[in-house]
C-alpha positions as CSV (number, residue, x, y, z in Angstrom):
1,M,26.9,-0.6,25.1
2,N,26.9,-0.8,21.3
3,A,24.2,-3.5,21.5
4,F,26.4,-5.7,23.7
5,P,25.6,-6.5,27.3
6,V,27.8,-5.0,30.0
7,Q,28.6,-6.9,33.2
8,F,30.1,-5.3,36.3
9,V,31.8,-7.5,38.9
10,L,32.2,-6.6,42.6
11,Q,35.8,-7.3,43.4
12,S,36.0,-6.3,47.0
13,V,34.1,-4.7,50.0
14,E,36.0,-2.4,52.3
15,Q,33.3,-1.4,54.8
16,T,29.6,-2.1,55.5
17,F,27.1,-0.6,57.8
18,V,23.3,-1.0,58.5
19,K,20.8,1.8,58.9
20,D,17.1,1.4,59.6
21,L,15.1,3.4,57.1
22,A,11.7,2.3,58.2
23,P,10.9,5.5,60.2
24,N,11.2,7.4,56.9
25,Y,8.1,5.7,55.4
26,D,4.4,5.6,56.2
27,P,3.7,2.1,57.5
28,T,0.2,2.3,56.0
29,E,1.8,2.5,52.5
30,Y,4.8,0.3,53.0
31,S,4.7,-3.2,54.6
32,T,7.4,-4.0,57.2
33,K,6.9,-7.7,56.5
34,P,9.6,-9.2,54.3
35,I,8.2,-10.8,51.2
36,R,9.7,-12.8,48.4
37,F,10.5,-11.2,45.0
38,P,8.8,-11.9,42.7
39,T,5.7,-13.2,44.5
40,G,3.1,-13.5,41.8
41,Y,2.8,-15.9,38.8
42,L,1.0,-15.6,35.5
43,T,0.7,-18.7,33.3
44,G,-1.3,-19.1,30.0
45,T,-1.3,-20.3,26.5
46,L,-0.6,-18.6,23.1
47,V,-3.0,-19.8,20.4
48,G,-3.6,-18.9,16.8
49,P,-6.9,-17.8,15.2
50,D,-7.9,-21.4,14.9
51,G,-7.4,-21.9,18.6
52,Q,-4.4,-24.2,18.1
53,P,-1.4,-23.6,20.4
54,I,1.6,-21.8,18.9
55,S,5.0,-23.0,20.0
56,D,8.3,-21.1,20.1
57,G,6.4,-17.8,20.2
58,D,7.9,-14.7,22.0
59,V,5.6,-13.3,24.6
60,N,6.3,-10.1,26.5
61,M,5.1,-8.8,29.8
62,Y,4.4,-5.1,30.5
63,S,3.6,-3.4,33.8
64,A,0.5,-1.2,33.8
65,S,1.7,0.7,36.8
66,D,2.9,4.3,36.7
67,P,5.8,4.3,37.2
68,P,6.0,0.7,35.9
69,L,7.1,-2.1,38.2
70,H,10.5,-3.7,37.5
71,I,10.2,-7.1,35.9
72,E,13.3,-9.2,36.0
73,N,12.3,-11.4,33.1
74,D,9.8,-9.6,30.8
75,S,9.8,-12.1,28.0
76,A,9.1,-15.8,27.6
77,T,9.1,-18.3,24.8
78,T,6.2,-20.7,24.5
79,D,6.8,-24.4,24.8
80,E,5.6,-27.1,22.4
81,K,2.0,-26.7,23.8
82,G,2.0,-22.9,23.5
83,R,2.4,-22.4,27.2
84,F,4.2,-19.5,28.9
85,K,4.9,-18.4,32.5
86,F,5.9,-15.2,34.2
87,A,7.1,-14.5,37.7
88,V,6.3,-11.0,38.7
89,P,5.8,-8.7,41.8
90,P,2.2,-8.0,42.7
91,G,0.6,-5.6,40.3
92,D,-1.3,-5.0,37.1
93,Y,0.0,-6.3,33.8
94,V,-0.6,-6.6,30.1
95,I,0.8,-9.5,28.1
96,G,1.7,-9.0,24.5
97,F,2.7,-10.9,21.4
98,N,4.7,-9.3,18.4
99,T,4.9,-6.2,20.5
100,F,8.8,-6.2,20.4
101,W,9.4,-7.8,17.0
102,V,7.7,-6.7,13.9
103,P,5.4,-9.1,11.9
104,S,7.4,-11.6,9.9
105,P,6.6,-14.7,7.8
106,K,7.3,-16.8,10.9
107,A,4.8,-14.7,13.0
108,P,2.4,-13.0,10.5
109,Y,0.3,-11.3,13.2
110,P,-0.2,-7.7,14.3
111,P,0.7,-6.7,17.8
112,T,-1.8,-8.5,20.2
113,Y,-2.4,-8.0,23.9
114,Y,-4.1,-9.8,26.7
115,P,-6.7,-9.2,28.0
116,S,-7.6,-6.9,25.1
117,T,-6.5,-7.2,21.5
118,Q,-6.7,-3.4,21.1
119,Q,-3.7,-1.1,21.3
120,R,-1.7,-1.3,24.6
121,T,-3.0,2.1,25.8
122,A,-6.6,0.8,25.5
123,A,-5.9,-2.7,26.8
124,K,-7.3,-3.9,30.1
125,V,-5.1,-5.5,32.7
126,V,-4.7,-8.7,34.5
127,S,-4.0,-8.3,38.2
128,V,-1.9,-10.6,40.5
129,A,-1.6,-10.3,44.3
130,D,1.1,-11.5,46.7
131,N,1.6,-15.3,46.5
132,E,-1.2,-15.5,43.8
133,H,-1.0,-17.8,40.8
134,V,-3.2,-16.5,37.9
135,S,-3.5,-19.4,35.5
136,N,-5.3,-20.5,32.3
137,L,-4.8,-17.2,30.5
138,V,-5.4,-17.5,26.8
139,L,-3.7,-15.0,24.4
140,K,-5.5,-15.6,21.1
141,L,-4.0,-14.1,18.0
142,P,-6.3,-12.5,15.3
143,Q,-6.3,-13.5,11.7
144,S,-2.9,-13.4,10.1
145,L,-1.8,-10.4,8.0
146,T,-2.2,-10.6,4.2
147,A,1.2,-11.4,2.6
148,R,2.7,-8.9,0.1
149,T,5.5,-10.0,-2.1
150,I,8.1,-7.2,-2.8
151,P,10.3,-8.3,-5.8
152,V,13.7,-6.6,-6.1
153,K,16.6,-6.6,-8.5
154,V,20.0,-5.2,-7.5
155,L,22.3,-3.8,-10.3
156,W,25.8,-2.4,-10.5
157,P,26.1,1.1,-11.9
158,D,26.9,-0.4,-15.4
159,G,23.6,-2.3,-15.3
160,K,25.0,-5.8,-14.5
161,P,23.2,-7.8,-11.9
162,V,24.7,-8.1,-8.4
163,A,24.8,-11.6,-7.0
164,E,24.8,-12.2,-3.2
165,A,23.7,-8.6,-2.5
166,N,22.2,-8.0,0.9
167,V,18.5,-7.0,0.7
168,W,16.0,-6.5,3.5
169,L,12.9,-4.7,4.7
170,S,12.3,-2.7,7.8
171,Q,9.1,-1.1,9.0
172,V,8.8,2.7,8.9
173,S,7.5,2.5,12.5
174,E,10.6,0.4,13.5
175,P,13.4,1.3,11.1
176,T,16.1,-0.5,13.0
177,F,14.4,-3.9,13.0
178,V,14.9,-6.2,10.1
179,V,11.7,-8.0,9.1
180,G,12.3,-11.7,9.7
181,M,15.4,-10.8,11.8
182,S,17.9,-11.7,9.0
183,V,18.8,-10.2,5.7
184,S,18.4,-12.1,2.4
185,H,20.7,-12.4,-0.6
186,T,20.1,-12.0,-4.3
187,A,20.5,-14.8,-6.8
188,A,23.0,-14.8,-9.7
189,D,20.6,-12.5,-11.7
190,G,20.4,-10.0,-8.9
191,T,16.8,-10.8,-7.9
192,F,15.0,-11.8,-4.7
193,D,11.4,-11.7,-3.6
194,L,11.1,-10.2,-0.1
195,A,8.1,-11.0,2.1
196,G,6.1,-8.2,3.6
197,F,2.4,-7.6,4.5
198,E,-0.4,-5.4,3.3
199,G,-1.2,-2.3,5.2
200,I,2.4,-1.7,6.4
201,D,4.9,1.0,5.2
202,Y,8.3,-0.4,4.6
203,I,11.9,0.8,3.9
204,L,13.7,-1.2,1.3
205,H,17.5,-1.7,1.8
206,A,20.3,-3.1,-0.4
207,D,24.1,-3.2,-0.1
208,K,27.1,-5.4,-0.9
209,Y,30.3,-5.7,1.2
210,A,33.6,-6.1,-0.6
211,G,36.1,-6.0,2.4
212,L,36.4,-4.7,5.9
213,A,35.9,-1.0,5.0
214,R,34.4,-1.3,1.5
215,V,30.7,-1.4,0.9
216,S,28.4,-0.5,-2.0
217,C,25.0,0.6,-1.1
218,A,21.7,1.6,-2.8
219,K,19.6,4.5,-1.8
220,N,16.9,3.4,0.6
221,L,13.4,3.5,-0.9
222,L,10.0,4.0,0.9
223,I,7.3,1.4,0.0
224,R,3.9,2.9,0.9
225,A,1.1,0.6,2.0
226,G,-1.7,0.2,-0.6
227,R,0.3,1.7,-3.5
228,P,1.1,-0.5,-6.5
229,I,4.8,-1.3,-7.1
230,P,6.6,-2.3,-10.3
231,I,6.8,-5.9,-11.4
232,R,10.4,-5.8,-10.0
233,I,11.9,-2.9,-8.1
234,Q,15.4,-2.1,-9.4
235,L,18.1,-0.8,-7.0
236,S,21.4,0.5,-8.3
237,L,24.4,0.2,-6.0
238,T,27.1,2.8,-5.8
239,I,30.7,1.8,-5.6
240,T,32.0,3.7,-2.6
241,D,33.4,3.4,0.9
242,F,31.7,2.8,4.2
243,D,31.6,6.5,5.2
244,V,29.2,7.3,2.4
245,C,26.8,4.5,3.3
246,K,26.7,4.7,7.1
247,N,23.6,5.8,9.0
248,T,21.3,5.2,6.1
249,D,19.8,2.1,7.7
250,F,17.9,4.0,10.4
251,E,16.5,6.9,8.4
252,V,13.1,7.0,6.8
253,P,13.8,7.9,3.2
254,T,11.8,10.5,1.2
255,D,12.2,8.7,-2.1
256,T,9.4,6.3,-2.8
257,V,9.2,3.3,-5.0
258,P,8.0,4.2,-8.5
259,Q,4.4,3.0,-9.1
260,S,3.7,0.4,-11.7
């Protein structure tokens, strides 16, 4: 709820009973033998384009079944040797990197899948059976994306620079995700150089808080991939209250950055 986890606690049990539901199911489709959950294991290594292991990388697991199987822990962080491990029920799976977070300077790679590096819908699968340990999987990342610097300058309505203004990028495809997972702040002259990548459409944001219910915001701008941008994009803040600025973070704007 509101991006915060919710926990329900069982306080008491008034009555319990047991009912055998086995006769309701076809024994050829459902095993009557109790099995552990999860019962399969997938281990591997995340490596860069040069084949070197990547540590502290977020790897995600996706079920290829329809409907998808429930996975208790569908993400893992690689260790210092780039290794990851998943415990899953028997089934078919696709392993992905940068499939949840958008590319950032820390992880400048497009979404990548194992066994295939194509889109998830075209990716092949890795299968694991009951009590099977599939090991030595290698998720190799393609060449890193080409960096694109997006220089901005934030100004007050009177043209004076805004120091410590919040500036950030989000992808048009994922407008609620901040590139790099944290906003940046302008210098005393109102400037900052944001880091993006070629070939990606971005939304440019800027605002400045001045109290609990006071915020000045700039109109979000659309930065199209492949189009030239000015030497420095100027954003003008409006002095207003929160009600005027709310909900602008998650909308794809129609206004584009003026071309240089």
